[in-house]
N, C-alpha and C positions, 0 to 999 in steps of 0.2 A: 371390908374390913370400917368401923365409919370411921367419924371424925375423932372424936375422941383418944380413942387406939393410935390412931396416927400421932396427933400433937403430943400424946403423953409421953412415947416414945423422944420424939421430939424435944419435949422439955428438958427430960431427964439427961438429955444429953451422952451422959456418960454409956449410956446404951449402944446410942450408937458407937464408939470406937471399943465396945467390949464386947456385941455383940459384929462386929466390922460389916453389918450392913445396912439401910435405912429398909421398912416395912415394906413389901404392896401397894403403892397406891393407884391400881388398876381398878376399887369401888371408888372413884372421884368422887361420887354425889356422896356417899356417906361422911368422906373427910370433912365436906362443907356442912355437914348435917341436913340436907334437905332430902337424902329419904323416906320415902311416907311420914311426909313431913304433917300430912294433911289427915292421914291416922290415927299416929302422934295426939295430936290435939284439935279435931273435929267440930268443936265447940270454938275453936280460938276462931277461929278463920268465918269470913262469907264462903258463900257457894261460891260469890261468884271473883273475890280476890286468887281460889282458889284454882277457880277455871283462868283467870286473867293470867297465873303463874305459869300453868302447866302449856298454857299458849304460848305464852313466852320458849317457856325450855322445849318446845317444837318447834318454835319458830314459824306460828304461824301470825304471818303480818298483817293482814287483814283484822286475823277475829283479837288482835292486842291492843290493834288501835280504833277498833267497835269497844273493845270497850274501855280504853281511856276518853275516847269521844261518850261515852254513858257515866264517866265522873269517876271511875275509878283513879286513886293514889298511883300515879305514877312513882313511888316509888314503895308501896307494898312490898311487904318483904314477906316472910312467911318464923315459924320462930325460933329459927336460925338464923336470922337479920338476911336472907337472901332475899336480894329479889330480881327482876325482871330482867335489870344489866345483868346481874349475877349470871343467873340460867342461863341465857343466852350467849353471854362470850364464852358458859361454859360445852356450851354443846358449837360451834362455830356459824353463829348465823352472821356473819357480815353485819349485813342488810337490814336487822331488823338493832343491833347492838345502834348503827346508826341515825336508826329512826328518835332511838327508844332517846341516847344523844339529844339527838336535831328536839326534839320535846322536853328537855331540859331537865331529862337523869343523871344524877351527880355522877358526875365519871369516878369519883374517888369515894363513894360509899361503901363501907366497909361492914362485912355481916359482925359477928357478935365477938368472931376470933380474930375479928380485924385483918381479917383477908379481901383486895377493891377486884374490883372485875378484872385487873391487871394478874395479880395472882392466881386468879382462876382461870387464868387465859394461856399465861404463861406454864403453868401445870399439866394443860389440857392439848398443851404447843397447837394452839389457833392461833400460829403468824399472822392470819388477815385480819386478826380479828383485836391484836396487840399491838400493830402498827394502827389500826383507829381511834385505839383509849390512847396511846402517848402521841399524835398527831392533834388527838385532841384534849391536852392536856394530864393526863393523867401522871402524877407524882411514881415517876422508875423506878424511883429506891425507897419505896412507900413499905416500913413493917404492919407483919403481923402482928398478934399479940407474944410471938415468941420471935420473935426479930428475922421471920424467911422476911425476905425481898422475893419481887418476882423472878429476879435472876436466878436466885438458890434455886427458883422450881424448878426452870426452863434446865439448869446444871443439873438437879438432879435427876430427872425423867429423860437428859438428852438430845431435848430441844433445841436441834441447834442453832434451826435456822431464829429461833426464839434469841434466844444463847447472843447471837453474831449480831440481831437488830439490835434489844435493849445494852449493849457494849457498846452498839456506834452512836447511841444517841444517849447519852450521857450515864449507864446505869453505872456506880462502885461497887465492883467487884470486893473492896476490900471493908464492905457491911459483913458481919457475921449477927450469927444469930446470941440469943442471951446465953449458949454455953459456948461461946465460942468460934461454928461451925463457919468456915466463905461458904461461897460458891464453888469455886476451886476444892474443897476439904471434901467436900458430899459427892462431888465429880469423881476427884481419885477415887474414893470409897465406891463408890457403883462400878468402878473399872471402866466409865465412861471415857474414854482415849480422845476423840474429836473434839469431847470437852474442855477438856483440862489442855489442849492442843491451844486453840481456840481465847482460850481464859490465862493463862502461860504469856502467849505472843499481845496482848490488851493489856498485858501490867506491865508498861515502860512508866519511869515519870518524864521523859523526855517526849520528842516531836515523832522521836526513829522506831520505828517495832522492830523489833528481834523476833530471831523465831523462836519455837518455846524454848527447845531448846537451851541455849544460851539466855535465856530467863532465868529458869531452874538451874541452869548453869552459875548463873548474879545471884540468885537465894541461896544456894546451895541448897536446894530443894532434893534434898538424892529422892525423894516418893517418887516424887513429879516424876524427875528423870529418869530412875528404875524405868513407871509406867511409858514414859514413852521410847525410852528403849526396847522394851517386851515389843514394842508395836507398828517393828519394825524404823525406825528411826535412824536413819544413820548418824552415828558418830562425829564424825566432820563436816558435817552440813554445814556449811558457809555462810555467814550473813552477806546480806549487798558490801560493800569494807574485804569478804574476804577469813575471815575473821573465823576460828572456830570453836564451840561451847571452852574445848578446854583452854582458847585463849582467852577465853573470859575468867574463868576458874582460877586461874593464873594473876594476870589481875588481881582481882577477890584476895587470895591465898586461898577459896579454898579449896580445901585443901579432901576431904570429906566426896563429894561431884565429882573431883577430879577423879579419885581412886578408881569412884563408879564407873567414869568417864573411858582411863585407861583400861580395865578390866574388860570395858566392853570394846574392844577394838580401835579406840581411839591411836589417831595417830602423833606420838608426841614430838615429832621434829614438823609439826604440817606447817609449811612455812603462808600463812598470808603476802599480802602485796608486799610489793618492794622487799621481801623475803624475812619478815619478820617471824619466830616460832615463839611455842609458849616458851620457852625460856628465859628468850629473852622477854617477853613480858613480864615474868616472875622478877626475872631480878633487877631492870628496871623500875617496880614499886616494892623492890626490898624485902619479899614473901619468903624468905632462909626456906620454914618447913616446905615450900612447893619448890624452890628449886633443888631441895634436895631431892624430893620426889619423883622429879623431873630427870634429874640423874641418875638416880635408882635406877629409872624405865627407860635409862639407854639415851639422855635427853641428848645429842651434840653439846660441845659443850665449846667451841667451836663453832658456832652458825657464822654463820653471816649473813646479815640482810644485805639487801642489791650499793650499801654503797659501805659495805664491809666492817660493819656496827659488829662486836662480838658481846654476850651476855655479859664479861666483863668490864667492855667498852659501859654497856648498859647503868651495871649496878655502881663501876664508876662515877658514871657525871651524875649522880643520882647519891652518894653519897649512904650506900650503904656495905659498912665496915664487913658489919661477921657477912654479907654476902660475900663480898667481896674476897674475904679471908679462905668462904667454900670455895667459892670455885680457883681460887691460887691451888688450897691444897688435893682440886681436885685434879689441879693438870691443865687448866685454864690458861693459854697461850699470851703470857706474860708483856710479847713484840707484840699481836697484833695490830695492824693497822688498815686503819679505815682506805679508802681511795684516796685520799689526797695526803695517808701519812698520821692518821692521829693514833697517837696511843691512849691504851687504862693513866698512864702518868699525865698527858693533857686535861681527858675529861674529868682529874676529879683535881687538877689544879685548877682549872676553872670554877669545880665547882665549890672551891674553902675548903674541901674534905680532908683535913692533915688526920684523921685516924685512916683513910684509903687511903692519898699521898705512901705517909706509913710502912703501910702494908706493902704496895708494890716496890716501895725500896728494900723494903727486908728482905724481896724477895728474886732482888738484884737487878730490880727494873733502872736501867741507864739513865741517872739522871739529865742530861742534856743531851736526850733523846728527840731527836728535827723530823719536822714535819717534810713534806715536799716543796713547803716554800722555809724549810731552816727555822723553824718557830722551836724556840725549846718549853717545855713547861715555865718556865723563869718567866720567857717569854708571857705565860697567857697568866700567868698569876698576876705579873706588873700592869696589864694590863684592866685585870677587872679592882687592883688596887686593893690584893689579897695577904696581908702583913703575913699572917701566919706560916701561909703553906709557902708565900717568901720566903722566910728565913728558915723554916724547915728546909729548902731545897739549898741556898744556898749555905745553910749548917753540912748541908753531907755533897758540898765544895760542886754547886752545881756553878757555870763561867757569868758574873756579871756579865760580860761582856761578852757574849754569845752573840753573833751580826745574821740576823734574818735574808732573804737572799735577797731583798732591798737595803738592807745594810744596818738596819732599825736595829737598836740594841736596848734589852728591859731599861733604860735609864732612861732611853728618846721615849717609849710607849707609855711610862709612868708621867714623863715629865710633859707628852701631849694628852693623859685623860688626867690630869693632877690630882696624883695620887702620891700625900705627903713624906706621910711615914713608907711607903714604900721607894720615895725619889732616896730619902734620907738614909734607907738600910745600906741601899744597893750601891750610895758614895761612901758608905760604911768599909761593905763588905770591897769594893776595890774596883765602885765600877767606873770606868772613866769617860770623865766631863768635855771634855777634847773630840770623845767619836765620831764619825762624820755614817750619813749614809751614801748611796751611790750618787746623789744628786750633792754632795755637800752640806746637808745640814749636821748641826750638832743639836746636840740637849737644849740650849742653847735661843736657837730658831724655833726648833716647836715650841716652845714656852711659851716665848714671846708673841706670834701671833696668834698663839690658845686664848691668849692675854694671864695669864697662870699669874702671876705679879707673884708670890711668894717662893713658887719654883723657879721665878726668873732670882730674887733674892738670894736664893737657897744658893742657886749655882753662881753668882756673883760673889759671895761669901766666899765658894769652897774654890775659887781658881778660874770660874770659867771667866774668857779674853769677851766682851761685849762685838767688837770687832771683825772675830774671824769670821770670812764666807763663806758663802756656796758658791757649785759651779759656776752661778750666773753674777755672783760679784756680788749678792745679797748680803746684809749683816742683820744682825736683829733686829739693830731699827728699821728697819727698812722693811721689815718680816712685820714687825708691831706697827706700824703706817698702815701698811696695806689691808692690816686687820680693824683698823680703827682701835685699839688698842693704846688707850692714851695715857693711863698708868703706868704700862709698861714700860710707855713712850719719856716719860718722866722718869720713871728707872732708872733706865737705861741714862740720860742726858745728865742726871746727879749723879751715875757712878763713871763717867766719863766714854760714854759712846761717843767717834767722830761722826758730828754731825750730818759735815757734806760727803760720808760717805760715798763712795762710786763705783755701783753698779754695771752692769752694761751695755754700752750704750750710754755711759755717764751718767744714767738716774740716780741721784740723790734721794734722800727720804721724803723732801720735800714735794721734789716732780710728783711722786704719790700718794702720798697724802691732796696735793692741790686736785690731782686729775678724780680722785674722790668723792670731797669735795668735805674733807676731814679737817674742819676749821676748826678745831680748838689743840690738833696738833700741830695743825702749816703755824699757828700760835707761839707756838710751845718748841718748836722749831727756830723761828725767829730771832725768839728770846734767848736760844743757846746761840745764837746770831750767824744761822743757817743762810747761807750768799743767799739775799733773795732772786739775784740774776741766773744764778748759775742755770748752764748752757751742756742739752746733751750734744750726743755726738752731730745729730741733723739741725742743732741751734737753736732748741727747744728753750725756754726759761718755763719754772712754775705758770707767771701770769697768760702763756698760749695757751697751755696746760686745761688751766682754768678759764680761758675762755671758748677752748671746744668745751668742756664740759656742762657752758655754761652757772661754774660755778661761784655769782655772784660776792661772795662772805667772801670766797675764801679770793677771789679778784683784789677787792676792798680792801684786805689785809694786805696782800702782797703790795699794792699801792701807799697802803701806812707806812711800811718798814719801809720804802724807797725803792722799791723794783721798777725797770724803767719800759713806758709801758709804748717807748719806740725802737726796743730793743728786736733784729729780725732775724731770721730762721738764715738759711744756704740756703735759700729760695730768695728773702729778702723780700717773707711774710712777717708783718708785724700782730704783734695779738688783736686789733681790728681789722685783722686779716681774716683771722681765724675767725673769729665769732661771727663775724659778716656771717660765712662760707656754714655755719653750723647754727645761725636764725639764734645766736646765744644775746637777747634785745639789750637782760637787762646788766650784761657786763661791757656790751658797743654806751653803752651809756653814761655808765661809767666812766670808758675810758675814753669815750668826747668831755664828760667833766673834766677829764685830768688834763685837757688841753693835749688827746692825742690827733695827730693829726689827718682828716678826713680823707684827705689824697695823695698819703704815703704810698710811694708806687714798690711791686716785689722789681723781680729784678727783670718780670718779663715786657713789666710797666701795668700792672693788673692794679688798681684800688681794691679797697674795701667798694666803693659803689658798682663798681666790675664785677665783682664778685655774687653782691647779694642782688643786682639786676640778671642774673645769670642760675642764682639758684633759687629768685624769687621770692625771698626775706623783702616783704612789702616793707615789714614793722622797721626792717634796720634799717633799708634803704628811705624812707623816710625820714629816719633820725639821722641817718649820714647829712639828708640834702639840708635839712634844718639848722645844722653845724656848716653850714657851705658848702658840700663837697661838690666839685665841680663836676658837670653832666656831661661837658664836650670835651672831657681830657681823653686823650688816647694813649692806647701800650703800643710796646715798640713795633708791632705792625700796624696801629691806625684803628682798633680795634676802639670803640669809644660801649661805654655801657648799653644804648641803645642796642648797638648791632647783636649785644649776647641775648638779650632780653628781645628781639625780635627772633630769632635765630630760637630761642628756645619754644617760643609761643605765649610767655607769657603777659600775655594783654592789658591786663593791669599796671604791672610796673612798665611798660610803652608809656600807659596812657601816663603815668605821675612823673614817667622821667619826661614826655613833650609836655606835660604842663609847664613843668619844671625847668622849659628852655633848653631840651636836647635840638640839634641839629638834625634835622629830619635827611639832610641831604648830603656829610656828611659820611666821607670814601676808605676804605683801608686802604692800605696802600698796593691792594687788588686790583682798588677800585668796586669794590662791592659794600652797598650800599645798603641799610637796615631793608632795604622792601627785597634786596636779594638772598636775604638773609630769609628773610618771611620765607617767599616763592621757594625759596630751596628746600625748607623742614614741611613744606604744604600749610603754615598758618595764617588760613586764611582769615580769622579772625584779629589777626595784628596785620597783615597788606589790610584789611578793612580799615582799619585806626589810622595807617600811617598814611591812604591814599588821603582820606579825611582830613588829615594834614598838610595835606599839599606834597605829599613824596610822586617823584616823578616816576611814572611809568617807564619810562621810555629810557633812563637814565643806563649806563652803557658800562660794562668795567674797562678794564688793560683794554681784555681780550676781544671788547663788542659785546658783550654777549648780555644782557636788559634782561627785567626779569622774568620776559614772559618765556625768553628761551632757555632759563634755569628753570622753571619750569615742564618746561617739556622733555628738555632733557631729564629730568627726573620723577616722568612721570603722575606729576600730583596735577589732575584732568581739575579736580575741584577749585585749582589754583588760576590756572587756564583759564577756567570759564569766568572765574572772577575778573581778573586781567584783560579777557578782553570786551566785560560789559564794562568795565571803566575806560576801555575807550585804548588799550593798548594799542601799539605797531603790531601786526598781525605779517609783517611782511619783515620787519628789522633785520639788519645783517651783521655777523661778527665780520672780526678783522679780517676771519678766509671764508667772510660770505655766505655765512650760512645761516638760513631763515630759520625762522620754529620749525616750518615743515622740512627742512633738512635736519633737525638737530631731535623730532619726534620719531623721524624715519634711522633716522644713524642705529638710535634707544629700540626700537621697535615697537613702541608706542600706537597701534592702531585705531584702539581712543582717541588721540590726540589729536589725529592728522583726520580721523574727521572732522572735530570740534574746528579746527585749523581752516579745511576746505568750507563748512561752513559760513566760517567767518571771512569770508574771501582771502585766503591763503594765495600764493600764486605758483600751483604745482610745477611749472616751467623755468622757475628762478634757477641759479646757477650759480654755485659755489664758486669761488675765485680760481679754483681745478679741473671749473667749466661740469662738476658734477650735479645732477636731476637729483631731486628727493627720492627718487625711484632707482635713480644706479645707484646712487647709497645702499638703499635698501635690497634689490636684486645680486650687490653687491657681498652681503652680509646675508646672506638669506631668507631675510624676515618674506616669508610667501604670502603670509593674507596683507600684507606694509606693502608687495609687492600688486596685489590683487586689485588694492583700492586706491593705488595711483595707477597705475596704466592707464587707466578709460581717461581719466582726464591728461597725462599730463603728452604731451610730443616728441616722438622720441625722431631723433634725427641717426640717419645710418651715418657708421663712420668706417671707418679702417686702421683707426689709429688702435692701439694696445695700451693704453692704458687702465684699459677694463681689466685685464689682469694683473692692475697694481691693490700691491695690500694697502685698505682703509687705513689711513690714520682716524682713529677715532678723535674725535675734536670733544674734551670736557672742561666744561668751565670752572671758575678758579672756586677754590671752594678756602672757609675759615676752622677745617678740621683739627685742621694739624694743630693751628692755634691755639684752639680752646680747651685740646690737650693739656697744652699746659699752664692751660687757669688755671686748674686746683696743685700745679708745681706738686705739693705734693698727697702723695694719694690716700683713702678714705683711713685706709693700718699707720699709717705714716707719718700723720699730722702731731701729732707729740711726740715721735722720734722711738715710737717704743714697736717699729717698725713689724705690727701685725700679729705681736706672742711676750708681748714682755710686761704690759701693765694691766693682765688682766687678772681676776679672781685665778682664776681655774692656773694658770698657770703654777699654785702651790700646794695641785693634787698629790705632789709628790709627800702631803703631810695624810692625804687618802692610801697613797703604794706602798708610802714606806712605813705604815705601823699594816697592826694584824687589819685582817682585812672588817667587813662591815656589824653594825651594832649587833646579827643577828648570825655572826657566819662567826665561827671558828675556823680560820682556816678553810670557811669555804664549810661550816656544817649544817648543813641546813636538819630542821626536825622532820621525823616521822613521827606523824600524831596520829591518834585513833583515841577515841571517848564509846566509853562502856556503857558509862549512864544513860549517852543521847544526848544533852544538856540544847546543847544546838546544831548539836555537830551530828553525822554518822552515828550510827554504831561501828569502831573500832574504826576509823577514817584513818590512815594513813597517805600523807603528801609526799608527791613526789621533791626531787628537790631538782633546781631549774639554774644550769649551771652561768645561768646571763644574767638576771635579778629578778629573786626568788625573796618575796616578803615572807617573812620564815619567824618563827617562832612570837607569837608572844599567846597566854593559854587565851581557851576561851573560858570565862569563868561558865561555873555547872561543869564542866566536862569532869567529869570521872577518873580515866587516866589521861596520859600522856607517854608515847615513847618516846625519845630521840634521837633521829637518828643525822648525824651531821656528814653535810658538807662543804670541805673546803674551797672558797674561789681564792686561784690563783693570785697573787697581788695585781696581777698585769692588767687585768678585766676590770678591777677595782676603782682602776685610775680614772676609768671613762665615768665614773663618781662625780656630778659637778661640787666643786668647794663644799657649798654652801651645807647641802645635805650631810655631810662626809663629816661637815664639823659636829656633827651632833646626832652622829650614827653610832661611831666605834664604840659602846657599849657592853659587845660581849656579853650581854644580860640575858644569862638563858632562864635564870627566874627562880624563885623557888615553886614549887610547885605544894597549894594547900588546898585538897579536894573536899567534897561535901557539902558544894557554896559557901566556902567561905572563897571569897577572890583572889586570881592565883598571881604571884608577881613576878610581871614581865615587862617589856617594853616594844610595841609592834616596831617594825623596823623603818629607817629615813636611809633612803636610797636615790637612785638615777637610774633611769630606762633611756633608754632610747626610742623605744617603738609601741614594749611589752612589757606587761610584768606580773609574775602571777602573786597573788594573796588571798587570804582565808582566810576565816576570822577572826586572826590575831588583829587584824587589821596591820596598816600599814602607809607612812604616806614617801610620796616617788614623785622626784620633778627628772621636767624633761634636763637628758644632756646635750642637745643641739641645739632646744630652744629657752633663751635662760627666760624665767616668770609661768613656764607652764609648773603644774603641778595638780596634784593629784592626791585627798587627800579620802583615807578608809579606815574610819574609826572602827575600834572595836568592833565583835560580833555586831557587823552590818552585813556579811557574808556568809549566807548560807552553806554556801560550801567550795572551797578552790578553786580559784575562777583567774584567766589568764586575762587582765585588761587590757587593751589596745588606746591605746591615744595616738593618732597623728594628724598631718593637715593637707588639707583636701588643697589641689588643684581644681579649677572651674571646670573644665571640661568632663570630671568625671560624675560631675550631678546632673540627673535629671532634669533638674530646676533650680535655681538662682532662689537664692529668699525673695520678696515680694519688697522695693524699697520703692516710696514713697516720695514725694520732691521732700528737699530739705534731711534725708536718710542717708546712712551706707557706712559699706563693712568696714568696722574696724576693728576689725583682726582677718587672718585667713581659717576658714572655717575646720573646722575641727571634726574630725571622724573618731567615734568613740567607740566602746565595744567591750562585752560582747551586745551589740546591737538585741537591745528587749530586758536587758538584765534588769531586775529583781534586789535591791537592796532592801534588809530588815528595818536602816533606819535610814536619815540622810546622810551625803557624803558629798564631797568636796572638789571640786573642780574648778581649776585657776587660770586663766586663760591670756597672755600681756596681748595689749591691743594698741593702736598708735591713735586714738582720738583725740580731739583736743579739745576739752569740755568748756572751753572758754567759761571757767570759774560753774558759774550756776545753768548758765544757759541751754545748754545740751545733758543729755544724760544718754547711759547703756541700756539694753534692753538686749533681752541677749532671746535668741529663735532659737526651735526643737524640730526637725524634720527626723520624721521614725524612718524613711526612707529615700526619701532624697525628692521626694516629688511635689509636698506639699511641707508648709514649713505654718507655725502657731508661736506663739508669747509663751515662754516659758517662766513664771511669776516666782517669785527667790525672794520673796522677802522678809531680815530676821536679822532681831536684835544679839548688843552683844553677847547675856545670856544664852539667849539659844544657843548659840557657838557653838559656846563652852562646854555646853549641855551633851551638844554633837558632838565632840571632843570626846571628848570619856573620861576625861581622867590623862587625853595622847600627850606625851608631850612633843609638840611642835609647835609655832608659833605660829601664831597670825595676825597679818599686821593691820591694824585700825583701817576704816575705810578713807580716812586722807592718806596714810600713807599710801594706799591701794592706786588712792588715785593721783599722787606721787610717781608713784613705781610703773601709773599703767598698768593697770595687772588689773580683769573682773573676773569676779568670782559667785561662782554656781552653784548650788546648791539643789542635789535631785535627788530622790527616791530610785528614780532606774532611768539607766542609758536611754536616751533612742540613739539613730544613725549622727543624727550631727548635731554639732550643733554652731550657728552663731552671734558676732555678739556684731550690736546694731549701730553708731549715734546715730542718736535723733534730735530733735527740740524736745528741752524739758516739757514731760506730761505733766499734771497734778489730775491729779484721778479721784475718786469717791466714786461710792454707794450711793443712789439718789432713789427713793421711792416716792409712789404713790402724798409720800404728805411735802416732797419738795424740800428744797434746800439752798446750797448756796456755794459755786465753786468758785475756787478765785487761782490767780497764779500766784508761784513763788519769784519767777524771773522776772513778770512785770506786773507787782501786785494791784496794780490799778486797774486790770483787765479782770474782769468778773462773770460771772454766769446764775441768773437766779431763778431758778424752778419755780413758780407756782404752785399749789397745793392741788393736785388733781393733772400735771401739763405728761405724770406720768403714772400708767395703769402699775404697772409693777418696777420689783427694783432693781433696776441695772448699774453697772458700772459704765459711768463719764470721763471724757479724760478731757484738758484745759489747753491748751498749747497756744504760746506766749511767743513769737520769735523777734526778737528788735530787728528794726532796719536801722542801720549806725547808716547816719550827714556824709561821713565820710567814702563809704561805699555810691549811696546817693549821688553825691555831687562828681563822684568818681565820672559816673553812665551820663547823670540827667545835666551836671552843672547845676546850676538854682531851680529849674525849672520845677518842682516841686518836692514834698516832704511825705515820706510817709509815718503811722502808726505800724504798730507792734500786726504784722500777718497773724492773725488769729483762726487757730483752731479748734473747731468743736467736735469730739468724739464721742460713738458710732456717721460717721460722715449720712447726713441726705434721709436722717429722720424722722420722722412728724413726730409733734408734740399736740398734746391735748386740748392744750392751752398754750397759751404767746408764752414763750422764756424772753424775760428781761437778758440784754447783753452791754457792756460794757467795756469801754478802749479809752485810751488815752487819744486827744487829740492829734498829731502830731504836730513835732517840736518846729519851729520855725530857722530856716539856716541862720547861722552864727555868719554867715558873708551878704546878710543885709538882703535876704529874698522880703522883697514887699507884699505880698497879700495876707495878710493876718485874717484872723473869723470871729472872733468874741463872741460874741451873740448873736451873728449873721451866719451866715450856710453856701451864699455862693461860690467860695472857693474854694472850698471844704465837698468832696465825690465819697462815697462807701463804696466800694467795691466789693461783691460775694463771687464766689467761686463753689458752683454744689459738685465737680466730678467726686469718682470718689474713686477707693484702690488705688492702683499703682499714676493712673488717667493725669496727663499735668492738668495745671492749672490752668482756668478759660475764665476770663474778668471779668463779670457782668457790673457794669455801672447802674447802683440800683436807690440813687438818695433818690430820684424823684417820685417814689412808691413810697422810701419810709422815713416815718415821720423822726424826727433825730432831735433828743433832750442833752444840752450843756449844762456839765455840772463840775464843778471844781476841775477847770480842762481835763475833764471828762466826755465822753460824748454816749449815749445810751439810747437803745432802738429795740423796739419785741421784734422776735422770731418763729415761726413757727416751725420753721424744720436749721435741722444746723447742716455748717455750714465747716 
């Protein structure tokens, strides 16, 4: 058969369909018109051209090359347009094809019929030649004159390897011939089963590959399905997600292919993952004819998914009233419930499907049917704000005061969700506005806390009392104050709410607003005559509480309103004490400015300075001293601030107090000096300061203990060595005759005994009872001590029985009990809230008294699957996670979903953080619009303990245990359902801690996230609370990441506000501004993948930029005068260069060195120890002269100015070297400039 007949047959097109086959193409040469090409027109070609083409056809590489070297045109062709490349490709001469292509033969050159070499090789099944041509850039979708593609030709001839390769490399199987035939059509017509299967499996719009029969079912392609089933295909073949072709057909409503599948033995009730049957799918999709077919074929009408959903649940949830009616007529179980008690009526109510509700009620569905948590359909409708369904249910005599398990009525829920119309309707139908939950909340409590002003007004107009209390004694005013709802507070006050209403422990709304820093609410309350000095049961006024929380604006407002700054708690603490304890500097300054006494004493005698000294609040202490605080004031036990600072090891505080006149020799009532206390706690740095200021090293307590004996008692070997070097008496005795050696022996400290002996301790010294150190150690059973001492002790044999007496331990005096009282109030009770009262999470009843979270109706979680395979697996189902599963928002472009819901009991939801809960209770299952129309539904906002489930719908989760910890997975960023874990890590679990250079430190607990190595389809957000003090812009936070805990690297995540909004992708999740994050001390991380660990590190602010061979300037934003100038050629390639400038504060320098020296900022250039090809110029401001009159100035001269340099790298401490003599310095505008070839 020649070329013309085949092309004619294909050209007519209809002859293929009519004849039912495609003509035999075995005579391939004639198909392309090169059979006997020489004999047809021998005059048209030279002998050499013909011989060249014959050599190419025969694969004679040497001869072809010889012809080409002889000048033959490589593109020479016969009368039909066939050239050497075409002939070699047809015959499969791979080497020759490569040689011709390398020598410039056009890879897409076509014959007169439009066939390229790729067409010819594909038709001939020459797979290796096809690969070579494609790799060389051949047009894989080239069409001949009649529209044939290489894929069409390979499929026609059933060349499986070629078909696979072409599809894998971008061949388009939708391209048809002029007569409309595709590769699949010709493969079907020829009966090529394998080619059909391969083409179908590759015919998917998404990333997911489905089996061939599934694709045929989706396309309603009965011919393909029939062919596949004829060739031993299992009708119930499953996709990776466990779904069969019948599930697919049910989803798309393809009755024809479904009938074929059922006729060929497909199981009508085949259960996929989570128990989903085709009937569930068809019901969910509203495919009435399909439902009828499946029921006619014996489909189980009461089949349940894993979570108890029946087909009727699915149809009711999606609002398909015709399917609901059909199922009910066929006897569907009206009272069927999910595992958590949801009925079809609850489902229909949630979706606002009025007709479905009517059908169900007409078939005698109980209107007040309840879930396991006693939620009725009316609760659900109120939650969702569905007015029509609410009215229908009320008209059908639904109980408007039905109480859920936790006492919430539909009115509570409507008030909480701000459903005004529904709320008015409920009231009209007799809902009680005084109904209370289990925790005593009335609707006005709920509305006030949520800030729904209109609801509050309506409730008040309908007779609600603003002063009714919950079980904690809180009124609506307390709730509104706690939530910061200014307008609601104003409304309640105008409507006569009791401004000084007392809750448990006598808390007033003013206490709550003061604690939370709600200045506007504080002003409102005071304007309405709130008592500014109202005290809790522990005596705490609003001023005390604002002092604790550092709310200086609130404190100022309170003082302006006449609040007394001298009032004390029951333990005698004034607001200034509280400010000193918690480091509220601004409040302390404000109080002192208002003439608060800096020396007011608590009942135990502690002044604010005592507390500041103990808590190492340097700035507070400095402020108190500047206002005349007495440094040597004593508590009732004779304790001075210096004692406390010494015991705690606060060297800077000790220095400050001594500089301000603290008496170093003052002893407590038991005789303890500051040195005793430093010795007790092994604070050598403090002891050094004390001795330099003249502390008596041999001072004795009332029992005769010296600091050395105290140090020996507690085993503080560093302190022992220090005191001995300072000349402490090694043989000093207590009142009982105990020397340091006796005390060490009594405690069993062998290493200290050795030190004492080396410094001249007398081993034969005896106590008042006649015991040597050896005798004491022997009596107490310290073997190693006995072995050490018996060598040096002279033992005297005696017949007395004293050795058999029980040894009475000698213990030095301590200040422990006194110091315990210093706080008087524990951390949790300083504000009188008893550790449980003023916290936001105390209002979690608003979470667990209402419906569960936004994506759960009484705990319902969707089983979803995608048939189109947009971003999900085909027919993917999600199992429910009973802790906190991120449920239900859709993938855009998913073409199918089944919703199988599982209810979380309310007591589990109670662990959700309050802030998350406020935005979470939406129950927005969302409307579903397919075929690339965006779906309307919301990701969940909830809380987690250690882990939670998330899928492509995304979600925002907050840590329940750690305030500020949050993970946001935006929609369409998860490739599959993923359990995300997030926990704080203890140090011992890490192989290597993050490397820290000088000036750096961990700013938070290390965070372990998982799954480790997880990749996301876009950026996700992790927010971690930290405790860094950034000192304005002087320091910054950096993120380190570790993939395995062994090595760490910096994680870069810079972003703009627009980029953040783009990342959120429309999520209803509020993000704090950078300023708010800084105020709340939260670090935000943007990442596309999860390492194993994240660490937040505080370091000196580093300004960086990319500097290349062209040079550039890098300046510090902390100290603008600091800059590095890179001349052209200093760097040979573009690198990131960082510049750090750490200001040196004169106050700190004076504490350490007095007026001996001042320092410029410490400047660091990263990367360190890098050599430059040309010297760079560094500019640093000269040190500022001391304000206390440092005599040395420098002006234009340099004798007193020294340039120090350290070039240590990594985490090695700086080693300073004076390079002034080798480095020329230039002075310009109070700055010094110099050049260097090395970064430091």
